[in-house]
C-alpha positions as CSV (number, residue, x, y, z in Angstrom):
1,M,0.1,0.0,0.2
2,A,1.3,3.4,-0.7
3,D,2.4,5.7,1.9
4,P,-0.3,8.4,2.5
5,A,2.4,10.9,2.4
6,E,2.8,10.4,-1.0
7,Y,-0.6,11.8,-1.6
8,R,-0.1,15.1,0.0
9,W,0.2,18.4,-1.8
10,P,2.0,21.0,0.6
11,C,2.5,24.4,-0.7
12,A,6.2,25.1,-0.7
13,Q,5.7,28.7,0.5
14,C,3.1,28.4,3.2
15,G,2.4,24.5,3.8
16,A,-1.2,24.8,3.1
17,Q,-2.7,21.9,0.7
18,L,-2.3,22.7,-3.0
19,R,-5.0,21.8,-5.2
20,F,-5.4,21.0,-9.1
21,S,-6.6,23.9,-11.1
22,P,-9.3,22.8,-13.6
23,G,-8.6,23.9,-17.3
24,Q,-4.8,24.1,-16.4
25,T,-1.8,22.0,-15.7
26,R,-0.7,23.2,-12.4
27,L,-1.4,23.1,-8.7
28,V,-2.4,26.2,-7.0
29,C,-2.7,27.3,-3.3
30,D,-6.0,28.8,-2.1
31,H,-4.2,30.2,0.9
32,C,-1.1,32.2,-0.4
33,G,-1.6,31.9,-4.2
34,H,1.3,29.8,-5.1
35,V,1.4,28.2,-8.3
36,Q,3.2,24.8,-9.1
37,D,3.4,23.5,-12.6
38,L,2.7,19.9,-13.1
39,P,5.7,17.6,-14.6
40,Q,5.0,17.1,-18.2
41,T,5.4,13.7,-19.8
42,D,6.9,13.1,-23.3
43,D,5.1,11.3,-26.2
44,R,7.0,8.0,-25.5
45,S,5.8,7.9,-21.7
46,T,2.3,9.1,-22.6
47,A,2.1,6.3,-25.3
48,L,3.4,3.6,-22.7
49,A,0.9,4.8,-20.2
50,L,-2.1,4.8,-22.5
51,R,-1.5,1.1,-23.8
52,E,-4.2,-1.1,-23.2
53,H,-3.9,-4.3,-21.1
54,D,-4.6,-7.7,-22.5
55,L,-8.2,-8.8,-21.6
56,A,-7.7,-12.4,-21.2
57,A,-5.0,-11.5,-18.7
58,G,-7.0,-9.0,-16.7
59,L,-10.2,-11.5,-16.6
60,R,-7.8,-14.4,-15.1
61,D,-6.2,-11.8,-12.6
62,D,-2.7,-12.2,-14.4
63,L,-1.9,-8.4,-15.1
64,P,1.7,-7.3,-14.6
65,R,2.3,-6.2,-11.0
66,G,2.8,-2.6,-11.8
67,A,-0.7,-2.6,-13.3
68,M,-2.2,-3.2,-9.8
69,E,-2.5,-1.0,-6.8
70,E,-3.5,-1.1,-3.1
71,V,-5.9,1.7,-1.8
72,R,-7.9,2.9,1.2
73,T,-11.4,2.7,0.4
74,T,-14.8,2.6,2.0
75,R,-18.2,1.7,0.7
76,C,-21.0,4.2,1.4
77,T,-23.7,2.1,3.3
78,S,-26.6,4.3,1.8
79,C,-25.7,4.5,-2.1
80,G,-23.0,1.7,-2.3
81,A,-20.1,4.1,-3.6
82,L,-16.6,2.7,-3.3
83,I,-14.9,6.1,-2.2
84,E,-11.0,6.3,-2.1
85,F,-9.5,8.4,0.6
86,Q,-6.1,10.5,-0.4
87,G,-3.5,11.8,2.1
88,A,-4.3,11.7,5.7
89,D,-8.2,12.0,5.3
90,H,-10.2,9.8,7.4
91,A,-13.7,10.9,7.1
92,T,-15.6,12.6,4.5
93,E,-19.1,13.1,3.0
94,C,-20.2,10.7,0.0
95,P,-20.3,12.9,-3.1
96,F,-23.1,10.9,-4.5
97,C,-25.7,10.9,-1.6
98,A,-24.3,13.3,0.9
99,S,-24.1,10.7,3.5
100,P,-21.2,10.7,6.2
101,V,-18.4,8.1,5.4
102,A,-15.3,7.1,7.1
103,V,-12.3,4.9,6.2
104,D,-11.9,1.5,7.4
105,T,-8.8,-0.1,8.4
106,G,-8.2,-2.3,5.3
107,A,-7.1,-1.6,1.8
108,T,-8.4,-2.8,-1.5
109,R,-6.2,-4.3,-4.4
110,Q,-7.3,-3.0,-7.6
111,I,-6.6,-2.6,-11.2
112,K,-4.6,1.0,-11.4
113,P,-6.2,3.5,-13.4
114,Q,-4.0,4.1,-16.6
115,A,-5.4,7.6,-17.5
116,L,-7.7,10.3,-16.9
117,I,-9.2,13.2,-18.3
118,P,-8.5,16.3,-16.0
119,F,-11.5,18.5,-14.9
120,V,-11.9,21.6,-17.6
121,H,-14.7,23.2,-15.4
122,D,-14.0,24.4,-12.1
123,E,-16.6,24.3,-9.2
124,R,-18.1,27.9,-10.3
125,S,-18.5,26.9,-13.9
126,A,-20.2,23.7,-12.9
127,R,-22.5,25.4,-10.3
128,A,-23.5,28.0,-13.1
129,Q,-24.1,25.4,-15.3
130,L,-26.4,23.4,-13.0
131,V,-28.4,26.4,-12.0
132,N,-29.1,27.5,-15.6
133,W,-30.2,23.9,-16.0
134,L,-32.6,23.8,-13.1
135,G,-33.9,27.3,-14.0
136,S,-34.9,25.9,-17.3
137,L,-37.2,23.2,-15.8
138,W,-40.8,23.9,-15.5
139,F,-42.4,23.3,-11.9
140,A,-38.7,23.1,-10.3
141,P,-38.9,24.1,-6.5
142,S,-37.6,27.9,-6.1
143,K,-36.1,26.8,-2.7
144,L,-33.9,24.3,-4.6
145,L,-32.9,26.8,-7.3
146,D,-32.0,29.4,-4.3
147,Y,-30.4,26.7,-2.4
148,T,-28.1,25.6,-5.5
149,R,-27.2,29.2,-6.2
150,K,-25.7,29.8,-2.6
151,G,-25.8,26.5,-1.0
152,R,-23.4,23.8,-0.1
153,A,-20.1,23.2,-2.2
154,M,-20.4,20.7,-5.1
155,A,-18.1,17.7,-4.9
156,G,-15.5,17.0,-7.8
157,I,-15.1,13.4,-8.3
158,Y,-13.1,11.3,-10.7
159,V,-15.5,8.4,-11.6
160,P,-14.3,5.1,-12.8
161,Y,-14.9,3.6,-16.3
162,W,-13.5,0.6,-18.5
163,T,-12.8,0.9,-22.1
164,F,-12.8,-2.0,-24.4
165,D,-11.3,-2.8,-27.7
166,A,-11.9,-5.7,-30.1
167,D,-11.7,-6.7,-33.6
168,T,-14.8,-8.7,-34.6
169,R,-16.0,-10.9,-37.5
170,S,-19.7,-11.9,-37.5
171,R,-21.3,-14.6,-39.5
172,Y,-24.9,-14.0,-40.0
173,T,-28.3,-15.5,-41.3
174,G,-31.5,-13.7,-42.4
175,E,-33.8,-12.5,-45.1
176,R,-33.9,-9.6,-47.3
177,G,-37.1,-7.7,-48.0
178,T,-37.8,-6.2,-51.3
179,A,-41.1,-3.8,-51.4
180,Y,-43.4,-4.3,-54.5
181,Y,-46.8,-2.9,-54.9
182,E,-50.3,-4.7,-56.0
183,T,-53.3,-2.8,-57.1
184,R,-56.6,-3.7,-55.6
185,T,-60.1,-2.3,-55.8
186,V,-61.9,-1.3,-52.7
187,T,-65.5,0.3,-51.8
188,V,-65.6,3.4,-49.9
189,N,-68.4,5.7,-48.6
190,V,-68.2,9.4,-49.9
191,N,-70.8,11.8,-49.0
192,G,-73.4,9.2,-48.3
193,K,-72.7,7.4,-51.7
194,T,-71.0,4.2,-52.4
195,E,-67.8,4.2,-54.7
196,R,-65.3,1.8,-55.9
197,R,-61.7,3.0,-55.9
198,Q,-58.2,1.5,-56.8
199,E,-55.4,1.5,-54.5
200,Q,-51.5,0.5,-54.2
201,V,-50.8,-2.3,-51.4
202,R,-47.3,-2.5,-50.4
203,K,-46.0,-6.0,-50.0
204,I,-42.7,-7.4,-49.0
205,R,-41.0,-10.5,-51.0
206,W,-38.5,-12.1,-48.8
207,T,-35.3,-13.9,-49.9
208,A,-32.7,-15.8,-47.7
209,A,-29.6,-13.8,-47.0
210,R,-26.3,-14.9,-45.3
211,G,-22.9,-13.3,-45.2
212,T,-20.1,-11.9,-43.0
213,V,-19.1,-8.3,-41.5
214,S,-16.1,-7.3,-39.9
215,R,-15.9,-4.3,-37.5
216,D,-13.1,-2.8,-35.3
217,F,-14.2,-1.5,-32.1
218,D,-12.1,1.1,-30.1
219,D,-12.6,2.6,-26.8
220,V,-16.2,1.3,-26.1
221,L,-17.0,2.9,-22.7
222,V,-18.5,1.4,-19.7
223,L,-19.2,2.8,-16.5
224,A,-17.5,1.0,-13.9
225,S,-19.7,2.5,-10.9
226,T,-22.8,1.3,-9.6
227,S,-23.3,4.3,-7.5
228,L,-24.6,6.2,-10.4
229,P,-27.8,5.8,-12.4
230,Q,-26.8,4.2,-15.6
231,A,-29.3,6.4,-17.6
232,M,-28.1,9.5,-16.1
233,S,-24.4,8.9,-16.6
234,D,-25.2,7.9,-20.2
235,R,-26.5,11.1,-21.0
236,L,-23.4,12.8,-19.8
237,E,-21.8,11.6,-22.9
238,P,-20.0,12.1,-25.2
239,W,-16.7,12.5,-23.9
240,D,-13.6,13.3,-25.8
241,L,-11.4,10.6,-25.0
242,S,-8.5,12.2,-27.1
243,A,-8.1,14.2,-24.1
244,L,-7.0,11.4,-22.0
245,V,-3.6,11.9,-20.0
246,P,-1.5,9.2,-18.3
247,Y,-2.9,8.9,-14.7
248,S,-1.0,11.1,-11.9
249,A,-1.9,11.3,-8.3
250,D,-1.5,15.1,-8.8
251,Y,-4.7,15.5,-10.7
252,M,-6.5,14.2,-7.5
253,A,-5.3,17.1,-5.5
254,G,-8.6,18.7,-4.0
255,F,-10.6,16.0,-5.6
256,T,-12.2,12.6,-4.7
257,A,-11.6,9.4,-6.6
258,E,-14.3,6.4,-6.8
259,G,-13.0,2.9,-6.8
260,Y,-14.7,0.7,-9.5
261,T,-17.4,-1.4,-8.3
262,V,-18.4,-3.1,-11.6
263,A,-16.0,-6.0,-12.1
264,L,-13.9,-6.3,-15.2
265,A,-15.8,-9.4,-16.4
266,D,-19.1,-7.6,-15.7
267,G,-17.8,-4.6,-17.9
268,D,-16.6,-6.8,-20.6
269,G,-20.3,-8.5,-20.7
270,I,-21.8,-4.8,-21.0
271,A,-19.2,-3.8,-23.6
272,R,-20.3,-7.0,-25.6
273,Q,-23.9,-6.1,-25.6
274,K,-23.1,-2.6,-26.9
275,M,-20.9,-4.2,-29.7
276,A,-23.6,-6.6,-30.6
277,A,-26.0,-3.9,-31.1
278,V,-23.6,-2.0,-33.6
279,I,-23.1,-5.4,-35.3
280,V,-26.7,-6.0,-35.8
281,Q,-26.9,-2.6,-37.8
282,D,-23.8,-3.7,-39.6
283,V,-25.7,-6.8,-40.6
284,R,-28.8,-4.9,-41.5
285,R,-26.9,-2.8,-44.1
286,D,-25.1,-5.7,-45.3
287,I,-28.4,-7.6,-46.0
288,G,-29.9,-4.5,-47.9
289,G,-33.1,-4.3,-49.5
290,D,-36.1,-2.4,-48.2
291,E,-36.6,-4.4,-45.0
292,Q,-34.4,-6.9,-43.0
293,R,-35.0,-9.9,-40.9
294,V,-31.9,-10.9,-38.7
295,H,-32.2,-14.9,-37.8
296,S,-28.6,-15.3,-36.2
297,V,-25.3,-13.6,-35.5
298,D,-22.2,-15.6,-34.6
299,T,-19.2,-13.2,-33.7
300,D,-15.8,-14.1,-33.0
301,Y,-13.6,-11.6,-31.0
302,S,-9.9,-11.0,-31.3
303,D,-7.3,-8.5,-30.2
304,Q,-9.3,-7.9,-27.0
305,T,-7.8,-5.3,-24.7
306,F,-8.9,-2.8,-22.2
307,K,-8.1,0.2,-19.9
308,H,-9.2,1.4,-16.7
309,I,-9.6,5.5,-16.9
310,L,-11.3,8.1,-14.6
311,L,-13.5,10.8,-16.0
312,P,-14.4,14.1,-14.2
313,I,-17.6,14.8,-12.9
314,W,-18.9,17.3,-10.5
315,S,-21.8,15.8,-8.2
316,A,-24.4,17.8,-5.9
317,A,-26.9,15.8,-3.7
318,Y,-29.6,17.9,-2.2
319,K,-32.5,17.1,0.2
320,Y,-35.8,18.4,-0.7
321,N,-39.0,17.5,1.2
322,G,-37.1,14.4,3.0
323,K,-35.8,13.1,-0.4
324,T,-32.2,13.2,-1.9
325,Y,-31.8,14.5,-5.5
326,R,-28.5,14.0,-7.3
327,F,-27.4,16.4,-10.1
328,L,-24.2,15.7,-12.3
329,V,-22.2,18.0,-14.4
330,N,-19.7,16.6,-16.8
331,G,-16.3,18.4,-15.7
332,Q,-15.2,18.0,-19.4
333,T,-18.0,19.5,-21.3
334,G,-20.4,21.0,-18.7
335,E,-23.4,18.9,-19.9
336,V,-25.9,18.6,-16.9
337,Q,-28.1,15.8,-15.8
338,G,-30.1,15.1,-12.7
339,E,-33.1,13.5,-10.7
340,R,-35.8,16.0,-11.6
341,P,-37.6,17.5,-8.5
342,W,-41.2,18.8,-8.6
343,S,-42.8,21.7,-6.9
344,V,-46.4,20.7,-5.6
345,W,-47.3,24.2,-5.2
346,K,-46.3,25.3,-8.6
347,I,-48.0,22.4,-10.2
348,A,-51.3,23.4,-8.2
349,F,-51.0,26.9,-9.0
350,A,-50.6,26.1,-12.6
351,V,-53.7,23.8,-12.4
352,V,-55.8,26.7,-10.7
353,L,-54.6,29.3,-13.3
354,A,-55.5,27.0,-16.2
355,V,-58.9,26.4,-14.8
356,A,-59.4,30.2,-14.2
357,V,-58.3,30.8,-17.9
358,A,-60.7,28.1,-19.1
359,A,-63.5,29.5,-17.1
360,G,-62.7,33.0,-18.2
361,G,-62.8,32.1,-21.8
362,Y,-66.2,30.1,-21.3
363,Y,-67.6,33.3,-19.6
364,V,-66.6,35.5,-22.4
365,A,-67.8,33.1,-25.1
366,D,-71.0,32.7,-23.1
367,R,-71.6,36.8,-22.8
368,A,-70.8,37.0,-26.7
369,G,-73.6,34.7,-27.2
370,L,-75.9,36.5,-25.0
371,L,-75.4,39.8,-26.6
372,D,-76.1,38.1,-30.2
373,N,-79.5,37.0,-28.8
374,V,-80.1,40.4,-27.3
375,S,-79.3,42.2,-30.8
376,V,-81.4,39.8,-32.7
377,R,-84.5,40.4,-30.4
378,I,-83.9,44.3,-30.7
379,G,-83.7,43.9,-34.5
380,N,-87.2,42.1,-34.6
């Protein structure tokens, strides 16, 4: 296990803790303003750091010793997040659900992250994105919006992901559908009269099809966390993975890292499902015609590799009416996703207003009808 002192970042001028500055390649001291540049890596070192691991070796737990690490972690009892502790920290707040957590006495042996995307948006920028997003929601509670503007700090988290590469060759069977039209005579009723008309009816002629398609997959992204809702994290995409840099603990200064809770084998299964969906679309294009039926797809996988990476997410957890709502901001692009809260009072007011408007419209229409009747009587 690494010495905790290895993950401390004391300021050379005042001794306070440095933090990574989003959007820059330096550490800054909020106490005295001292700036410390991060070490730069050359192209060769970067290429070595970003090189994928052999998937078969990873699945049988036979990776090189340097690919593994031991970290201090604890699992949040509320949402299940595996939170990593840096430096001398022993207690913190879960960044996903705001529950208090404390480090246990053990260490977890895990696959070491190879790369990460550093934060681009700082907390102020992320909060502005979140406030704008909440402000665009109809019937969002005003108190929650105000609390977000001036409330508690957001948590910057490096969230674990897997990426998978594979070369695939798929044999398929199916049917190609070719459209053609037949003319038929139908009876219709027009203005109370019966008429006979001709119309074109679309039909499909099916013929057997079989063949082979190939596709090379690169960096199929799989969330390695069970603490985030899958649908919410998917909507944070896309990520620009070309911005990946070799993993360095310096990027963790001032931030939290989550350990992966989706095992490599499970991640591989999810990646194969994603690949299979793409392969089916390739098969349909290869079958051609106007419609397709896919009966079977048999895929061979080769040159399978993977990486363990960390991606930057700002997280906020707010309690409203006894329920915790989570909001996520993509730390690279600023995309916002969250569990939408509803204001019962705003909805009730909108319903009352709609009823009042409808009643007012009915009253105006009714008065207009009454005046018409009066004018008719006067004219007689």
